[in-house]
C-alpha positions as CSV (number, residue, x, y, z in Angstrom):
1,M,5.3,30.2,-41.5
2,N,8.1,31.3,-39.2
3,V,8.5,28.6,-36.5
4,K,9.8,30.0,-33.3
5,A,13.0,28.5,-31.9
6,I,11.3,28.3,-28.4
7,D,7.7,28.9,-27.6
8,A,6.6,28.2,-24.0
9,A,3.5,29.1,-22.1
10,G,2.9,28.6,-18.4
11,L,5.8,26.1,-18.1
12,T,6.0,25.0,-14.5
13,K,8.1,22.5,-12.6
14,T,7.3,21.3,-9.1
15,F,9.5,19.1,-6.9
16,A,8.7,17.2,-3.7
17,S,11.0,18.3,-0.8
18,R,10.6,17.0,2.7
19,G,6.9,16.5,2.3
20,T,6.3,19.9,0.7
21,Q,5.9,21.0,-3.0
22,V,8.6,23.3,-4.2
23,R,8.0,25.2,-7.5
24,A,11.4,25.6,-9.2
25,V,9.9,27.2,-12.3
26,R,6.6,29.2,-12.0
27,G,4.7,29.7,-15.2
28,L,7.4,30.4,-17.7
29,D,6.2,32.3,-20.8
30,L,9.0,32.5,-23.4
31,Q,9.3,33.1,-27.1
32,V,12.7,33.0,-28.9
33,H,13.0,33.7,-32.6
34,P,15.4,32.0,-34.9
35,G,18.8,33.6,-34.9
36,E,18.6,35.3,-31.5
37,L,21.3,35.2,-28.9
38,V,19.5,35.2,-25.6
39,A,21.1,35.4,-22.1
40,F,19.3,34.0,-19.0
41,L,20.4,35.7,-15.8
42,G,19.7,35.0,-12.2
43,P,21.1,33.7,-8.9
44,N,21.6,30.1,-7.9
45,G,18.2,28.4,-7.4
46,A,16.4,30.9,-9.5
47,G,15.2,28.2,-11.9
48,K,17.5,28.9,-14.9
49,S,19.0,25.4,-15.2
50,T,15.7,23.8,-14.5
51,S,14.1,25.8,-17.3
52,L,16.9,24.6,-19.7
53,R,16.3,21.0,-18.6
54,L,12.6,21.4,-19.3
55,L,13.2,22.9,-22.7
56,T,15.8,20.2,-23.6
57,T,13.4,17.4,-22.5
58,L,15.7,16.3,-19.6
59,L,12.9,17.0,-17.2
60,K,9.1,16.7,-17.7
61,P,7.0,19.8,-16.9
62,S,4.4,19.7,-14.2
63,E,2.3,22.2,-16.0
64,G,2.3,24.2,-19.2
65,V,3.3,23.6,-22.8
66,A,6.3,24.3,-24.9
67,T,7.6,23.7,-28.4
68,V,11.3,23.8,-29.3
69,S,12.2,24.1,-33.0
70,G,8.5,23.4,-33.7
71,Y,8.2,20.1,-31.7
72,D,6.4,19.6,-28.5
73,I,8.6,18.8,-25.5
74,R,6.0,16.5,-24.0
75,T,4.8,14.5,-27.0
76,D,7.8,14.5,-29.3
77,P,11.0,14.7,-27.2
78,A,13.1,12.7,-29.6
79,A,12.4,15.3,-32.4
80,V,13.4,18.1,-30.0
81,R,16.6,16.4,-29.1
82,G,17.5,15.8,-32.7
83,R,17.3,19.5,-33.4
84,I,19.1,21.0,-30.5
85,G,22.6,21.1,-29.1
86,Y,22.9,21.1,-25.3
87,I,26.2,22.1,-23.5
88,G,25.8,21.5,-19.8
89,Q,27.8,22.9,-16.9
90,L,30.1,19.8,-16.8
91,N,32.4,18.5,-19.5
92,S,30.7,15.7,-21.5
93,A,33.7,14.0,-23.3
94,G,35.2,10.8,-21.9
95,H,38.6,11.6,-20.4
96,N,40.1,8.4,-21.7
97,Q,38.9,8.9,-25.3
98,R,40.6,10.7,-28.1
99,V,39.3,14.1,-29.1
100,R,38.3,13.4,-32.7
101,D,36.8,10.0,-31.8
102,E,34.4,11.7,-29.3
103,V,33.1,14.2,-31.8
104,V,32.7,11.5,-34.5
105,M,30.9,9.2,-32.0
106,Q,28.6,12.0,-31.0
107,G,27.6,12.5,-34.6
108,R,27.0,8.8,-35.0
109,F,24.7,9.0,-31.9
110,Y,22.6,11.6,-33.8
111,G,22.3,9.3,-36.8
112,L,24.9,10.8,-39.1
113,P,26.5,8.4,-41.5
114,R,30.1,7.6,-40.6
115,A,31.6,9.6,-43.5
116,R,29.4,12.7,-42.7
117,A,30.2,12.5,-39.0
118,A,33.9,12.4,-39.7
119,Q,33.6,15.3,-42.1
120,R,31.6,17.4,-39.6
121,A,34.1,16.5,-36.8
122,E,37.1,17.6,-38.9
123,A,35.5,20.9,-39.8
124,L,34.4,21.7,-36.3
125,L,37.8,20.8,-34.8
126,E,39.6,23.0,-37.2
127,T,37.1,25.9,-36.7
128,L,37.5,25.6,-32.9
129,E,41.3,25.4,-33.2
130,L,41.4,21.8,-31.9
131,G,42.8,20.2,-35.1
132,R,46.3,19.9,-33.7
133,V,45.1,18.1,-30.6
134,S,42.5,15.9,-32.3
135,K,44.5,12.7,-31.6
136,R,45.2,13.5,-28.0
137,M,43.4,12.1,-25.0
138,V,40.6,14.3,-23.7
139,S,42.3,14.2,-20.2
140,S,45.3,16.0,-21.6
141,L,43.4,19.1,-22.7
142,S,43.3,22.5,-21.0
143,G,40.0,23.8,-19.5
144,G,39.4,26.1,-22.5
145,Q,40.1,23.3,-25.0
146,R,37.7,20.9,-23.2
147,R,35.0,23.6,-23.3
148,R,35.5,24.0,-27.0
149,L,35.4,20.3,-27.4
150,D,32.0,20.3,-25.6
151,I,30.8,22.8,-28.2
152,A,32.0,20.7,-31.1
153,M,30.1,17.8,-29.7
154,G,27.0,19.9,-29.3
155,L,27.2,21.2,-32.9
156,V,28.3,18.1,-34.8
157,H,24.7,17.3,-36.0
158,A,24.2,21.0,-37.1
159,P,21.3,21.8,-34.8
160,P,19.4,25.1,-35.4
161,L,19.3,25.8,-31.7
162,L,22.2,25.6,-29.1
163,F,21.6,25.7,-25.3
164,L,24.7,26.7,-23.3
165,D,24.5,26.3,-19.5
166,E,27.3,28.4,-17.9
167,P,29.6,27.9,-20.9
168,S,32.6,29.8,-19.5
169,T,32.4,29.2,-15.8
170,G,35.8,28.3,-14.4
171,L,37.8,29.6,-17.3
172,D,40.4,32.4,-17.1
173,P,39.6,35.7,-18.8
174,Q,41.8,34.9,-21.9
175,S,40.1,31.5,-22.3
176,R,36.6,33.0,-21.9
177,A,37.3,35.6,-24.6
178,N,38.7,32.9,-26.9
179,L,35.6,30.7,-26.3
180,W,33.2,33.5,-27.1
181,R,35.1,34.3,-30.3
182,H,34.5,30.8,-31.4
183,I,30.8,30.8,-30.3
184,L,30.1,34.0,-32.3
185,K,32.0,32.7,-35.3
186,L,30.0,29.4,-35.3
187,R,26.8,31.3,-34.8
188,D,27.5,33.4,-37.9
189,E,28.6,30.4,-39.9
190,F,25.7,28.2,-39.1
191,E,23.0,30.8,-38.3
192,T,22.5,29.0,-35.0
193,T,20.1,30.3,-32.3
194,V,21.9,30.5,-29.0
195,F,20.1,30.4,-25.6
196,M,22.5,30.6,-22.6
197,T,22.7,30.9,-18.9
198,T,25.6,32.8,-17.4
199,H,26.7,34.5,-14.2
200,Y,29.2,36.7,-16.1
201,L,27.2,39.8,-16.7
202,D,29.8,41.3,-18.9
203,E,29.2,38.4,-21.3
204,A,25.5,39.0,-21.4
205,D,26.0,42.8,-21.8
206,E,28.5,42.4,-24.7
207,F,27.2,39.5,-26.7
208,A,23.5,38.9,-26.0
209,E,20.8,40.7,-28.1
210,R,18.3,40.0,-25.4
211,V,18.5,39.4,-21.7
212,L,16.0,37.6,-19.4
213,V,16.3,38.0,-15.6
214,M,14.8,35.1,-13.5
215,D,14.3,35.1,-9.8
216,H,12.3,32.7,-7.6
217,G,11.2,30.7,-10.7
218,R,9.8,33.7,-12.6
219,V,11.1,35.9,-15.4
220,I,11.0,39.4,-14.0
221,A,12.6,41.3,-16.9
222,D,13.0,40.7,-20.6
223,D,14.6,43.3,-22.9
224,T,17.8,44.2,-24.7
225,P,20.8,45.0,-22.4
226,A,20.6,48.6,-23.4
227,G,16.8,48.6,-22.9
228,L,17.0,47.2,-19.4
229,K,19.7,49.6,-18.4
230,S,17.9,52.6,-19.8
231,T,14.4,51.7,-18.6
232,L,15.1,50.4,-15.2
233,I,18.3,52.3,-14.1
234,G,19.4,55.1,-16.4
235,D,22.6,57.0,-16.3
236,R,24.0,58.0,-12.9
237,V,25.6,61.3,-11.8
238,T,27.8,61.4,-8.7
239,L,28.5,64.8,-7.1
240,E,31.2,65.4,-4.5
241,F,30.6,68.4,-2.1
242,G,32.9,70.1,0.4
243,S,31.0,68.8,3.4
244,A,28.1,66.5,4.4
245,Q,26.1,69.6,5.2
246,E,26.7,71.1,1.7
247,A,25.6,67.8,0.2
248,T,22.4,67.8,2.4
249,N,21.7,71.4,1.4
250,A,21.8,70.5,-2.3
251,L,19.3,67.6,-2.0
252,P,16.1,69.7,-2.5
253,R,17.3,71.1,-5.8
254,L,18.6,67.6,-6.9
255,R,15.3,66.0,-5.9
256,G,13.4,68.4,-8.2
257,Y,15.9,67.7,-11.0
258,A,15.7,64.0,-10.6
259,S,11.9,63.9,-10.3
260,G,11.5,65.0,-13.9
261,N,12.8,61.7,-15.3
262,G,10.3,59.5,-13.3
263,R,13.0,57.6,-11.4
264,E,14.0,57.5,-7.8
265,G,15.5,60.6,-6.2
266,P,19.1,61.3,-5.1
267,T,20.9,59.4,-2.4
268,R,23.5,60.9,-0.1
269,R,26.5,59.1,1.4
270,D,28.6,61.5,3.5
271,T,29.8,64.2,1.1
272,R,28.7,62.4,-2.1
273,V,25.3,62.5,-3.7
274,E,24.2,60.1,-6.5
275,L,21.1,60.5,-8.7
276,P,19.8,59.1,-12.0
277,V,19.9,61.5,-14.9
278,P,19.0,60.5,-18.5
279,D,21.7,61.2,-21.0
280,A,24.0,62.2,-18.1
281,A,27.1,63.2,-20.1
282,R,25.2,65.9,-22.0
283,R,23.1,67.2,-19.1
284,L,25.8,67.3,-16.5
285,P,27.0,70.9,-17.3
286,E,23.4,72.1,-17.1
287,L,23.0,70.5,-13.7
288,I,26.2,72.0,-12.3
289,L,25.2,75.5,-13.6
290,E,21.9,75.2,-11.8
291,L,23.6,74.2,-8.5
292,A,26.1,77.0,-8.9
293,R,23.3,79.6,-9.3
294,D,21.9,78.4,-6.0
295,G,25.3,78.6,-4.3
296,A,25.6,74.8,-4.0
297,A,28.2,74.0,-6.7
298,P,29.9,70.6,-6.1
299,W,33.7,70.2,-5.9
300,S,33.7,67.4,-8.5
301,A,31.3,65.5,-10.7
302,E,31.3,62.3,-12.7
303,T,28.9,60.3,-14.8
304,R,28.5,56.5,-15.0
305,R,26.6,54.3,-17.4
306,P,24.6,51.5,-15.6
307,T,25.7,47.9,-15.8
308,L,23.6,44.7,-15.8
309,D,24.6,44.2,-12.2
310,D,22.8,47.6,-11.5
311,V,19.8,46.2,-13.3
312,F,19.9,43.0,-11.2
313,F,20.2,45.0,-8.0
314,G,17.3,47.3,-9.0
315,L,15.1,44.2,-9.7
316,T,16.0,42.0,-6.8
317,G,17.6,44.3,-4.1
318,R,20.9,42.5,-4.3
319,T,23.8,42.1,-6.7
320,L,24.6,38.9,-8.4
321,R,27.9,38.7,-6.4
322,E,26.0,39.2,-3.1
323,S,23.8,36.2,-4.0
324,G,26.8,34.0,-3.9
325,T,26.8,33.0,-7.5
326,V,29.8,34.4,-9.2
327,G,32.2,31.6,-10.1
328,D,29.8,28.9,-9.0
329,T,29.4,25.9,-11.2
330,G,25.7,25.5,-11.0
331,E,22.4,26.0,-9.2
332,T,21.7,24.6,-5.8
333,A,20.7,21.0,-5.8
334,E,17.2,20.4,-6.8
335,P,14.7,18.5,-4.6
336,R,13.4,15.1,-5.5
337,E,11.1,15.2,-8.5
338,E,7.4,14.8,-7.8
339,A,5.6,11.7,-8.9
340,E,4.2,12.2,-12.3
Protein backbone atom coordinates (compact mmCIF):
# COMPACT_ATOMS: atom_id res chain seq x y z
CA MET A 1 0.00 0.00 0.00
CA ASN A 2 1.38 3.38 -1.04
CA VAL A 3 1.17 5.70 1.99
CA LYS A 4 0.63 9.33 1.06
CA ALA A 5 3.19 11.82 2.33
CA ILE A 6 0.31 14.13 3.33
CA ASP A 7 -3.38 13.27 3.46
CA ALA A 8 -5.65 15.95 4.94
CA ALA A 9 -9.44 16.32 4.88
CA GLY A 10 -11.41 19.30 6.18
CA LEU A 11 -8.44 20.64 8.15
CA THR A 12 -9.49 23.86 9.88
CA LYS A 13 -7.88 26.23 12.35
CA THR A 14 -9.81 28.86 14.28
CA PHE A 15 -8.32 31.56 16.49
CA ALA A 16 -9.96 33.90 18.98
CA SER A 17 -9.37 37.58 18.18
CA ARG A 18 -10.97 40.44 20.10
CA GLY A 19 -13.97 38.34 21.03
CA THR A 20 -14.53 36.95 17.54
CA GLN A 21 -13.57 33.67 15.90
CA VAL A 22 -11.12 33.97 12.99
CA ARG A 23 -10.73 31.00 10.64
CA ALA A 24 -7.15 31.04 9.43
CA VAL A 25 -7.49 27.71 7.57
CA ARG A 26 -10.89 26.73 6.17
CA GLY A 27 -11.39 23.06 5.37
CA LEU A 28 -8.05 22.17 3.80
CA ASP A 29 -8.25 19.04 1.62
CA LEU A 30 -4.79 17.97 0.49
CA GLN A 31 -3.04 14.86 -0.78
CA VAL A 32 0.69 14.83 -1.52
CA HIS A 33 2.34 11.70 -2.89
CA PRO A 34 5.86 10.54 -1.98
CA GLY A 35 8.55 12.22 -4.04
CA GLU A 36 6.53 15.29 -5.09
CA LEU A 37 7.86 18.83 -4.87
CA VAL A 38 4.85 21.01 -4.05
CA ALA A 39 4.80 24.81 -3.82
CA PHE A 40 2.22 26.60 -1.66
CA LEU A 41 1.51 30.16 -2.86
CA GLY A 42 -0.56 32.98 -1.43
CA PRO A 43 -0.39 36.42 0.19
CA ASN A 44 0.41 37.15 3.82
CA GLY A 45 -2.41 35.98 6.04
CA ALA A 46 -3.70 33.48 3.47
CA GLY A 47 -3.13 30.58 5.87
CA LYS A 48 -0.04 28.97 4.34
CA SER A 49 2.23 29.02 7.39
CA THR A 50 -0.69 28.08 9.65
CA SER A 51 -1.33 25.07 7.40
CA LEU A 52 2.32 24.05 7.70
CA ARG A 53 2.18 24.39 11.49
CA LEU A 54 -0.89 22.15 11.57
CA LEU A 55 0.73 19.50 9.39
CA THR A 56 3.95 19.59 11.43
CA THR A 57 1.98 19.29 14.73
CA LEU A 58 3.07 22.73 15.97
CA LEU A 59 -0.62 23.68 16.13
CA LYS A 60 -3.66 21.54 16.92
CA PRO A 61 -6.46 21.62 14.34
CA SER A 62 -9.88 22.90 15.35
CA GLU A 63 -11.57 20.54 12.89
CA GLY A 64 -10.64 17.95 10.31
CA VAL A 65 -8.14 15.11 10.11
CA ALA A 66 -4.72 14.61 8.59
CA THR A 67 -1.98 12.03 8.39
CA VAL A 68 1.64 12.85 7.61
CA SER A 69 3.92 10.02 6.50
CA GLY A 70 1.11 7.69 7.57
CA TYR A 71 0.72 9.01 11.14
CA ASP A 72 -2.17 11.00 12.58
CA ILE A 73 -1.25 14.57 13.53
CA ARG A 74 -3.71 14.50 16.44
CA THR A 75 -3.09 11.11 18.00
CA ASP A 76 0.54 10.42 17.11
CA PRO A 77 2.36 13.78 16.82
CA ALA A 78 5.68 12.32 18.03
CA ALA A 79 5.73 9.82 15.16
CA VAL A 80 4.96 12.63 12.69
CA ARG A 81 7.81 14.77 14.02
CA GLY A 82 10.22 11.88 13.81
CA ARG A 83 9.52 11.48 10.09
CA ILE A 84 9.59 15.07 8.89
CA GLY A 85 12.08 17.88 8.60
CA TYR A 86 10.78 21.42 9.18
CA ILE A 87 12.70 24.51 8.09
CA GLY A 88 10.91 27.57 9.42
CA GLN A 89 11.25 31.18 8.29
CA LEU A 90 13.86 32.05 10.92
CA ASN A 91 17.31 30.54 11.40
CA SER A 92 17.23 27.73 13.94
CA ALA A 93 20.91 27.27 14.84
CA GLY A 94 22.34 28.84 17.98
CA HIS A 95 24.56 31.79 17.03
CA ASN A 96 27.12 30.98 19.69
CA GLN A 97 27.49 27.32 18.71
CA ARG A 98 29.77 25.69 16.18
CA VAL A 99 28.29 24.62 12.86
CA ARG A 100 29.12 20.91 13.07
CA ASP A 101 28.09 20.69 16.73
CA GLU A 102 24.62 22.05 15.93
CA VAL A 103 23.97 19.44 13.24
CA VAL A 104 25.26 16.60 15.43
CA MET A 105 23.16 17.78 18.35
CA GLN A 106 20.07 17.95 16.16
CA GLY A 107 20.67 14.33 15.13
CA ARG A 108 21.00 13.35 18.78
CA PHE A 109 17.68 15.07 19.54
CA TYR A 110 16.09 12.75 16.98
CA GLY A 111 17.55 9.70 18.70
CA LEU A 112 20.48 8.96 16.42
CA PRO A 113 23.46 7.27 18.09
CA ARG A 114 26.41 9.63 18.48
CA ALA A 115 28.49 7.95 15.75
CA ARG A 116 25.57 7.96 13.30
CA ALA A 117 24.74 11.60 14.06
CA ALA A 118 28.37 12.57 13.45
CA GLN A 119 28.45 10.59 10.20
CA ARG A 120 25.24 12.20 8.93
CA ALA A 121 26.47 15.66 9.93
CA GLU A 122 29.74 15.24 8.05
CA ALA A 123 27.98 13.99 4.92
CA LEU A 124 25.40 16.77 4.88
CA LEU A 125 27.90 19.53 5.57
CA GLU A 126 30.04 18.35 2.68
CA THR A 127 27.04 18.02 0.35
CA LEU A 128 25.87 21.52 1.28
CA GLU A 129 29.39 22.93 0.88
CA LEU A 130 29.69 23.79 4.56
CA GLY A 131 32.59 21.45 5.37
CA ARG A 132 35.18 24.21 5.37
CA VAL A 133 33.17 26.26 7.89
CA SER A 134 32.12 23.32 10.10
CA LYS A 135 34.26 24.50 13.02
CA ARG A 136 33.22 28.14 12.81
CA MET A 137 30.63 29.83 15.00
CA VAL A 138 27.18 30.07 13.44
CA SER A 139 27.20 33.85 13.95
CA SER A 140 30.09 34.16 11.48
CA LEU A 141 28.20 32.59 8.55
CA SER A 142 26.65 34.44 5.64
CA GLY A 143 22.89 34.41 5.10
CA GLY A 144 23.12 31.72 2.43
CA GLN A 145 25.37 29.56 4.61
CA ARG A 146 22.99 29.85 7.56
CA ARG A 147 20.07 28.77 5.37
CA ARG A 148 22.00 25.74 4.15
CA LEU A 149 22.84 24.93 7.78
CA ASP A 150 19.11 25.02 8.59
CA ILE A 151 18.53 22.48 5.82
CA ALA A 152 21.31 20.24 7.16
CA MET A 153 19.67 20.33 10.58
CA GLY A 154 16.29 19.50 9.05
CA LEU A 155 17.67 16.53 7.12
CA VAL A 156 20.13 15.03 9.60
CA HIS A 157 17.67 12.29 10.64
CA ALA A 158 16.91 11.43 6.96
CA PRO A 159 13.19 12.29 7.00
CA PRO A 160 11.08 11.21 4.00
CA LEU A 161 9.24 14.57 4.03
CA LEU A 162 10.74 18.07 4.25
CA PHE A 163 8.68 21.20 4.96
CA LEU A 164 10.27 24.48 3.83
CA ASP A 165 8.63 27.74 4.93
CA GLU A 166 9.97 30.58 2.75
CA PRO A 167 13.39 28.91 2.37
CA SER A 168 15.06 31.67 0.32
CA THR A 169 13.48 34.85 1.68
CA GLY A 170 16.07 37.55 2.26
CA LEU A 171 18.77 35.92 0.14
CA ASP A 172 20.40 37.59 -2.84
CA PRO A 173 19.73 36.00 -6.28
CA GLN A 174 23.05 34.14 -6.35
CA SER A 175 22.49 32.68 -2.87
CA ARG A 176 18.92 31.72 -3.81
CA ALA A 177 20.13 29.86 -6.91
CA ASN A 178 22.83 28.12 -4.89
CA LEU A 179 20.35 27.11 -2.20
CA TRP A 180 18.00 25.59 -4.75
CA ARG A 181 20.83 23.69 -6.37
CA HIS A 182 21.47 22.04 -3.01
CA ILE A 183 17.78 21.39 -2.29
CA LEU A 184 17.31 19.63 -5.62
CA LYS A 185 20.52 17.65 -5.19
CA LEU A 186 19.46 16.47 -1.74
CA ARG A 187 15.99 15.62 -3.01
CA ASP A 188 17.42 13.42 -5.74
CA GLU A 189 19.95 11.82 -3.38
CA PHE A 190 17.53 10.98 -0.57
CA GLU A 191 14.23 10.79 -2.58
CA THR A 192 12.74 13.35 -0.21
CA THR A 193 9.23 14.76 -0.62
CA VAL A 194 9.38 18.57 -0.46
CA PHE A 195 6.45 20.79 0.56
CA MET A 196 7.30 24.49 0.55
CA THR A 197 5.78 27.92 0.83
CA THR A 198 7.32 30.72 -1.18
CA HIS A 199 6.65 34.27 -2.36
CA TYR A 200 9.13 33.90 -5.21
CA LEU A 201 6.93 32.79 -8.09
CA ASP A 202 9.91 32.09 -10.34
CA GLU A 203 11.02 29.41 -7.85
CA ALA A 204 7.62 27.72 -7.90
CA ASP A 205 7.45 27.95 -11.69
CA GLU A 206 10.91 26.48 -12.24
CA PHE A 207 11.21 23.84 -9.53
CA ALA A 208 7.76 22.74 -8.35
CA GLU A 209 5.95 19.86 -10.03
CA ARG A 210 2.71 21.05 -8.50
CA VAL A 211 1.43 24.43 -7.28
CA LEU A 212 -1.32 25.16 -4.77
CA VAL A 213 -2.72 28.68 -4.45
CA MET A 214 -4.29 29.60 -1.11
CA ASP A 215 -6.33 32.72 -0.35
CA HIS A 216 -8.45 33.54 2.69
CA GLY A 217 -7.72 30.15 4.24
CA ARG A 218 -8.82 28.07 1.24
CA VAL A 219 -6.97 26.37 -1.60
CA ILE A 220 -8.38 27.95 -4.75
CA ALA A 221 -6.18 26.24 -7.36
CA ASP A 222 -4.13 23.03 -7.57
CA ASP A 223 -2.26 21.96 -10.69
CA THR A 224 1.14 21.88 -12.35
CA PRO A 225 2.60 25.33 -13.14
CA ALA A 226 2.04 24.70 -16.85
CA GLY A 227 -1.50 23.47 -16.22
CA LEU A 228 -2.45 26.54 -14.19
CA LYS A 229 -1.06 28.91 -16.78
CA SER A 230 -2.67 27.09 -19.70
CA THR A 231 -6.08 26.51 -18.11
CA LEU A 232 -6.55 29.78 -16.25
CA ILE A 233 -4.65 32.31 -18.36
CA GLY A 234 -3.32 31.07 -21.69
CA ASP A 235 -0.88 32.81 -24.01
CA ARG A 236 -1.31 36.54 -24.61
CA VAL A 237 -1.03 38.55 -27.81
CA THR A 238 -0.45 42.31 -27.68
CA LEU A 239 -1.19 44.35 -30.83
CA GLU A 240 -0.07 47.95 -31.34
CA PHE A 241 -2.22 50.07 -33.67
CA GLY A 242 -1.59 53.46 -35.24
CA SER A 243 -4.21 55.20 -33.12
CA ALA A 244 -6.68 54.55 -30.33
CA GLN A 245 -9.48 54.69 -32.91
CA GLU A 246 -7.85 51.98 -35.03
CA ALA A 247 -7.50 49.82 -31.93
CA THR A 248 -11.18 50.38 -31.13
CA ASN A 249 -12.20 49.54 -34.69
CA ALA A 250 -10.31 46.21 -34.47
CA LEU A 251 -12.06 45.10 -31.26
CA PRO A 252 -15.14 43.45 -32.91
CA ARG A 253 -12.95 41.17 -35.02
CA LEU A 254 -10.69 40.41 -32.05
CA ARG A 255 -13.67 39.63 -29.81
CA GLY A 256 -14.82 37.04 -32.28
CA TYR A 257 -11.35 35.58 -32.50
CA ALA A 258 -10.89 35.40 -28.72
CA SER A 259 -14.35 33.97 -28.04
CA GLY A 260 -13.40 30.73 -29.76
CA ASN A 261 -11.03 29.75 -26.92
CA GLY A 262 -13.56 30.17 -24.13
CA ARG A 263 -11.59 32.85 -22.31
CA GLU A 264 -12.15 36.54 -21.74
CA GLY A 265 -12.14 38.94 -24.67
CA PRO A 266 -9.58 41.56 -25.68
CA THR A 267 -8.78 44.62 -23.56
CA ARG A 268 -7.70 47.97 -25.01
CA ARG A 269 -5.34 50.50 -23.46
CA ASP A 270 -4.90 53.52 -25.70
CA THR A 271 -3.41 52.16 -28.94
CA ARG A 272 -2.66 48.68 -27.59
CA VAL A 273 -4.96 45.67 -27.47
CA GLU A 274 -4.23 42.49 -25.51
CA LEU A 275 -6.12 39.23 -25.84
CA PRO A 276 -5.69 35.57 -24.86
CA VAL A 277 -4.80 33.27 -27.75
CA PRO A 278 -3.96 29.58 -27.30
CA ASP A 279 -0.63 28.60 -28.86
CA ALA A 280 -0.07 32.28 -29.63
CA ALA A 281 3.30 32.02 -31.40
CA ARG A 282 1.85 29.68 -34.04
CA ARG A 283 -1.47 31.45 -34.50
CA LEU A 284 -0.24 35.05 -34.54
CA PRO A 285 0.41 35.17 -38.35
CA GLU A 286 -3.14 33.91 -38.97
CA LEU A 287 -4.54 36.61 -36.71
CA ILE A 288 -2.59 39.40 -38.42
CA LEU A 289 -3.69 38.18 -41.87
CA GLU A 290 -7.34 38.25 -40.80
CA LEU A 291 -6.98 41.80 -39.50
CA ALA A 292 -5.19 42.87 -42.68
CA ARG A 293 -8.07 41.53 -44.82
CA ASP A 294 -10.41 43.75 -42.82
CA GLY A 295 -8.11 46.74 -43.25
CA ALA A 296 -7.19 46.76 -39.56
CA ALA A 297 -3.60 45.50 -39.61
CA PRO A 298 -1.59 46.44 -36.48
CA TRP A 299 1.73 48.27 -36.57
CA SER A 300 3.40 45.66 -34.38
CA ALA A 301 2.58 42.48 -32.49
CA GLU A 302 4.14 40.39 -29.76
CA THR A 303 3.32 37.23 -27.85
CA ARG A 304 3.82 36.53 -24.16
CA ARG A 305 3.66 33.32 -22.17
CA PRO A 306 1.76 33.72 -18.89
CA THR A 307 3.51 33.71 -15.52
CA LEU A 308 2.33 32.42 -12.15
CA ASP A 309 1.81 36.04 -11.15
CA ASP A 310 -0.72 36.26 -14.01
CA VAL A 311 -2.37 33.16 -12.57
CA PHE A 312 -2.46 34.68 -9.10
CA PHE A 313 -3.97 37.90 -10.50
CA GLY A 314 -6.56 35.94 -12.43
CA LEU A 315 -7.58 34.04 -9.30
CA THR A 316 -7.51 36.83 -6.74
CA GLY A 317 -7.74 40.10 -8.69
CA ARG A 318 -4.31 41.28 -7.46
CA THR A 319 -0.69 40.40 -8.02
CA LEU A 320 1.43 38.89 -5.28
CA ARG A 321 3.49 42.09 -5.23
CA GLU A 322 0.37 44.24 -4.81
CA SER A 323 -0.60 42.16 -1.79
CA GLY A 324 2.55 43.40 -0.07
CA THR A 325 4.22 40.05 0.32
CA VAL A 326 7.34 40.06 -1.84
CA GLY A 327 10.37 40.10 0.37
CA ASP A 328 8.40 39.76 3.60
CA THR A 329 9.61 37.26 6.15
CA GLY A 330 6.31 35.74 7.14
CA GLU A 331 2.59 35.92 7.45
CA THR A 332 0.77 38.48 9.48
CA ALA A 333 0.68 37.76 13.19
CA GLU A 334 -1.88 35.17 14.11
CA PRO A 335 -4.59 35.92 16.67
CA ARG A 336 -4.60 34.19 19.99
CA GLU A 337 -5.41 30.49 19.75
CA GLU A 338 -8.89 29.47 20.80
CA ALA A 339 -9.39 27.35 23.91
CA GLU A 340 -9.32 23.69 22.96
